[in-house]
N, C-alpha and C positions, 0 to 999 in steps of 0.2 A: 559101650563107650570105646571110641577109636582115637588113637593118637598117631599121627604121621608127622615125622620130622626129618628134614634134610638139614644137615649141619656140618660145620667144619670141625668143631670140637668133639672130643671123645665123650662117651657115655659111660655111666656107672651101672654095671650089670646088676649089682645087689639092689640098687634103688629101683631100677626098672622092674625087676622081679617082685620086689616088695609092693610096689604100686599095684601090679596085677593081682597079687595074692590077697591084698587087703581091700580091694575094691568092693567086694560084696561077700556076704556070708554064703551065697550060693556057689561061690567058686569051689570046685572040687578038683580041678586040675589046672596047672600052669605049665605050658611047654614053651621053652625058649630056644632060639638058635642064635648063635653069634658067629659071624663070618670074620675071618682074619685075612690080612694081606699076606699072600704067600711070598716066599723069598725067591720064587722062580716063575718064569713064563716060558712055555715051549722049551723046557729042559735047560734054560739058561737062567742064571741068577740075575736078580734085578736090584737096582739101587733104591727105586721108589716107584710109586704108582700115583698118578694124578687122575682124579675123577672130576668130570664136568657134567653138568646137567642143564636141562632147559627149564629155568625157573617158571613156576606157574603150571606148565604142562606136566612136569614130573609129579607134582603133588596131586594133580587131577588123576593121572594114571595110577598112582599108588592108591588113591581113594577108591578107584574102580576095582582094583584088585581086592582090597579089603571088603568092599561091598559084595563082591562075588563070594568071598569066603563066608560072609554073614548070611548070604542066601543059602549056601550049601550046608552049613553046620550051625548048631545052636551055640553061639559064642556070647560070652559076657563082655569081653573086652579084647582089643587087639592093639598092639604097639608095633609100629614099623619105624625104625630109625636107619637112615642111610647117610653115611658121611661123604663129603665131597672135599676137593682140594688135594693137597700133597700129603700122601701117606707113606709110611715106611713099612718094610716087612715086619709082620707080627702085630701091626696096629689093628685095632678093631675097625671094621668097615661097615658092617650091617648087623642090626638086631631085629629079630622078629619074636614077639612074645604074644601068646594067646592064652586067655583064661576062659574056661568053660566049666560046666557042671561035670562033664565026663571026659576021661582021658582020650577016648577015641576021637571025639570031635577036636580036641586040642591038638593032638598029634597030626591028624589029617589036615587040619586048617593050616598049621605051621608049615608043613611040607608044601601044600598048595601055594601058600603065599610066597615062599622062596622060589619055587619053580616058575610061577607066573612073573614074579619080580625080575627074574633073570632074563626073560625074553620080551617083556612089555614095557618096563620102566625106561625112561630116556636118560640113561647114564652112559657116558663115554669114558673109556679107560685108556690111559696112555702110560706105558712103562718106560722107565729110564734104565738103560743097561750100558754101562761103561761110557757114559756121556752122550749116548745116542737115544733118541726118543722114537717110540713105535706105538701106533694105535693097536689096541687089542680087539680082535674080532669076536663076535658071538661064537660060542662053541656049539657044535652039532649036538653034543650030549645034553646041553641045556634045553634045546628045542625038543629033543627026544623025551626028556623027563616031563616036559609039559604035556606031551600027547596023552599021558595017562589020565589027564583031567579033561580031555576033549577040548583043549585050548588050541585055537588056530592062531598061528603067528602071522597076523595080517599086517 
């Protein structure tokens, strides 16, 4: 069972974890990752981060990422939540949760999902610093992280 959500409102970590944990008696491992808005970008403090996406396309790309994870590992359930809109430093921005029978599958799938999400999902980030706005470009480190999975950044 997969759940993919793009939303403006915050998410509840405990509820998301509990859902994955109680989904099936076969669940032997739940791995979660929560990304937060940093208070800096390029060594400068930020006031806020604005995220935009391509509705419809983004959900399709996220589903493709989850489908790839399901092909590579034996997963019971996956949850991907990504927030859009105006966010402040320390706000939750992304949640990836994976339930499987075994911890190795859950750990690897969660890492894969985040690495792939960073380079393939259609999200655009703009930071506000001292009243000025600047688009955030993809980081080379994100592309490098994806190469471990033989992912091509097409």
